[in-house]
N, C-alpha and C positions, 0 to 999 in steps of 0.2 A: 328339582323334584326330589320329592320323598322317595324312599326305599319302597313303600306301600303302593305308589303310585306305578312306579317300575314294575311292582311285581303284578298290579292289575293287567298293566298292558300286556306281558308277558302270558299270562292266563288267558285274558278275555281274547286274542286273536293269534294265540296259539305258536307264539315266539316270533311272528312276523314282523312286528316289531323293532325286536333285537335283530334279526337279519337284516331289515333296512338300515339300522344304524351300522353295521358292521358293514355293510356295500359301503357307506360312504365314508366310513373310518379307512376302509381299505382304499377307497379312490383318492382320498387325502396323502394319504400315504405315498400313492403311485404318484400323484400330482409332484409332490416334493421331490422323490428322487429321478423322476423324468427330468424336470424345469432344471435341476441341478445339472443333469448329464448335455441337458441341449443346448445351457448357456456355453460351456465350453465346447460342444463341437461349433455350433455358431460362430463363437469367436474364432475358434481353426480355422472355418469354412469364410471367412469374410462374410457373415451374415447379421444384417443389423436388427437386432430383436431390443424392442423398447422395454419400458417397465410394466408390470404387471402382466405379465402373460402366463397363461397356463398351459402346461402338458400334460394330457394323459396316454402315456404309452410314446414311444420314441417315433418322431415322424422322419419321413427321408427327406432331406434336404439337401440339393445339390446346385450349385453356383461354377458356371460355367468363366474361366478366367476373362477376366474386363469385362463382367456383367454385374447389375444390382440386382439385391435382393435385399428389400427393407420391410420390416414387419412394425407395424403401432403399438400404441399402449394397448394393455388390456384385452389381449386377443387370446384365443381359446382353441386348441387342438387337442380334439381326441382320434387317436390313433390305435388305442385296444379296442379288442371287440368289445369288451364287457363296459366301454365308456360310455357307450350310446344305446341305449334298449331298444332302438329300431334297428340297429344291426349297422356294425360298422365291418363292409368285407375286405380292408387291409389298412395300414398306416396312411397318415398324410403324407402326398407325395408331391413335392413342390419343388419345380425345378428351372434354370434358366438354360438355354441349349446353344447360344452363340456370342460371340463377342459384342459389347453394347446391349443387350438384351437387358430386360427391365421388369421385375417384378415388384411392385409397390403394394403393399397392406395398409389399409388404415385402422383407425384406432377401434374399438369395442367389436371388433370382429368373431366369429365364430365358425369351426370347421371341424367335421365328423368324417374321417376316412377322404377327403377330397384329395383330385390330383388335378395339380395346375403345371403345366408347363409352359413357356414362354421362348420364343425363337426371336420375338421382336419387343412386344409392350403387352404387359398385362396390369392395369393398375382398378385398384378396389379401394372403393370408399371407405368412409366410416360407417359403423353400425349396421354391417353386412353380414348375414346369417346362411353359410350355405350346407345344404341338408347333407344326409350322409350321402356318401358317394360318388357326389356332384363332380364333374369333368369341365374344366376351363381350359382351352386351348388356343393359340392364335396363330397357330401353322397346320399343316398337314401330315406332322409329323412325320413320315416317310419322305423324306428328301430325298432320298436314293431314287425314287418312284414317280414323284409328283415336282414339276418344274414351277408351281405355282408359288408365291412369295406370301410370306406372312403376313399377318393384317392386326391392329392394336386392337385389344378387348379393354373397354372400358364399361366397368360397374360403380355407379355412382353411391351417393350415401342413402342408406335407410331400405337396402333391397333385401328379401328374404327369397332363397334360392329352393327351390323343392328338393324332396331325395330324389335320387336315381338322374339328375337333370345332367344335361350335356349343351356347353355353351362353346360355341366354335370362333373361329377368326373372323374378324369384320362385325363384331357385336357390341351396342352400347347398350346400357339399361339403365334406363333414366332414375331419377330418385323416387323413393317411395314405392316400388315395383314389387310385385308378388309375380314369382314365377314356378307355375304349379308343380308338383310332383310328376318327374316325366314328361312332361307336356314342352319344355321347350327344347328342340333338337331342330338346329339348323341345318337345310338338305339341300339348300340350292348353290349353284356356281358362284354365284358372287354374294356373300353375306352381309351384304349393307341393309344391316337388318337394326330400325333404331326403336326399344322400350321407352319412351318418353315420360312416363311415371304419371304422378299426378301434378297437373297444369291449373292456375289460375285461369277464371275464365276469358280474358285478355290473350294471356299464350297460347290456349286453346283454339281462339278462333285466328290466331295469327298462321298456326301451325296449319290448320283447317284450310284457310285462303291459299297456304302455299303449296296443297295438294293438287294434282291434275285429277283425281276423281275420289269419289268415298264408296267403298264398298262395305256392305253390309250384309254378312254371310250367313245368318244367324239358322237355324235350323225350328226354333220356335219362338213365335213371337206374340206380341199383342197389338200394341200403337204404337213403333220404336220411337222413343224420343229422341234418338241420335239421328235418325233418318231426317224427321223434324228440323230439327236442327241446320242439318246439312240444306236442305231445302230452301231454308230462309237466309242461308248463305250463297245460297245461287249455284252450288256444287254439282255437278254432274252425279247422278247418283248409280250403284248398280247395286241391285239387293234381291235376296232369294225370294223365290215366292211363296212365303210360308205367313202363317197367321192374319194377321191386320193389315198386314205391309200393302198389299194391293189394293187397300182400302185409301191409301194415302198416296199412291204412286199411279199413273198409269203408264203402264209398259209402251216404253218406245214413244211418249210424248212427253213425260216429266222424266224418263229416268229408264233404266231398263232391267227388268225382271227376269231371273234365270231358276230352273228348277234347282229347287233344293238336293243339296248332295252330288251335284254333277258338278264335278269341278273343271270340266272340259269346257261345258257352256260358260262357265263365271270365265275362265281363263280367256274363254272367244269375245267374251263382251269388254274386258280390259284391253284387251288388244284392238278389239274396234273403236272403243273411243279414242284410246291413247293415238293410234294413226288417225282416224279424222276429228281433229281439234272442233271444225266448227260444227258439226254435229253435236259434242258433247258441250259448247258453248250452248246451240239450242236447248237440249235438254236442262240444261242448269237454269237460264232463263225464265222456261215454262215451270219448272220446279220452284223457282222463286216465287213467281206470279200466285201459284196455287198456293203454297204456304202461307204468304201474305194475307189474302183473305181466309186461309182455314185458322189461322193463328191470330185474326184481328179481334184483340180485346175488347173493343165497341161489338163487334157480330157478337162474340161468345157472351157477353152479358147479355144481349138483347135475347138471344136463343134461350138462357137460361131461364130470363123474367118470362117468356112466352111460354116456357114449358110450368113454370107454378101457375102462372095464370090461368092455362088451360087446365089446369086439376083443381084450382078453387072454385073454377067456374062449373066444374063437374059436380062438385060437393055441393 
């Protein structure tokens, strides 16, 4: 770039271009300095870090004796509050807490001010991005107050975890999942929650057929394809009385409809069908019969042709 070009940038944008360049120059220096120190600290603490990792500020890494802590290739850790402009509340804190506990982080992952604590096992796949200030733990933390046992946390490949997200013990997040900011906070006694991510057609059908129920608790809807697909598979459906859903499912005949925004009614419907398997099967059978008629391709074709014929005859 010529001197004239640089002067033009300086005068046209009142110096912001140069401030931008200085900011990234500072980060580059910071990265070199932090990376050098982290390599020494990790070696002393017995933490395995692979090639290509970048550190902006010094993280807090703790490895309990006779536990495992491994970081894959080309991972990035932002611990300085200026290194991520969304705001990093504290440095990255990653720790194992018991003998035999494991933290494995795959390749090409990014973390900003995260807290990760393993008393048993936390495995993070490749290409996982953790937004600023996320928390991932496999235990209830206060072992002096809680008698509950830790449960593994598994995060598979290509997952994006939003800012300020909390992931608690026993959670599995499938490939290609996106966890929205502040939106995933397990609050259940038993944290056996699985987010299966993106599935192909056969795998999706297989997972749906394994389920006891199909629950569709939307607030706004037109004609939800997901409900139609569940009905075609003969699944017992519980859905919110919202939008066009009542037009495709009759309450207590092909499924159960509950008032939108009423979690107690939804929970009651789930318990009812879970306890009465014969009723659930009856609803699923009726739902499939109606769906097979509604989505019959020949019927749809004839309906469309009749509509066009009617319009043509009127003209």
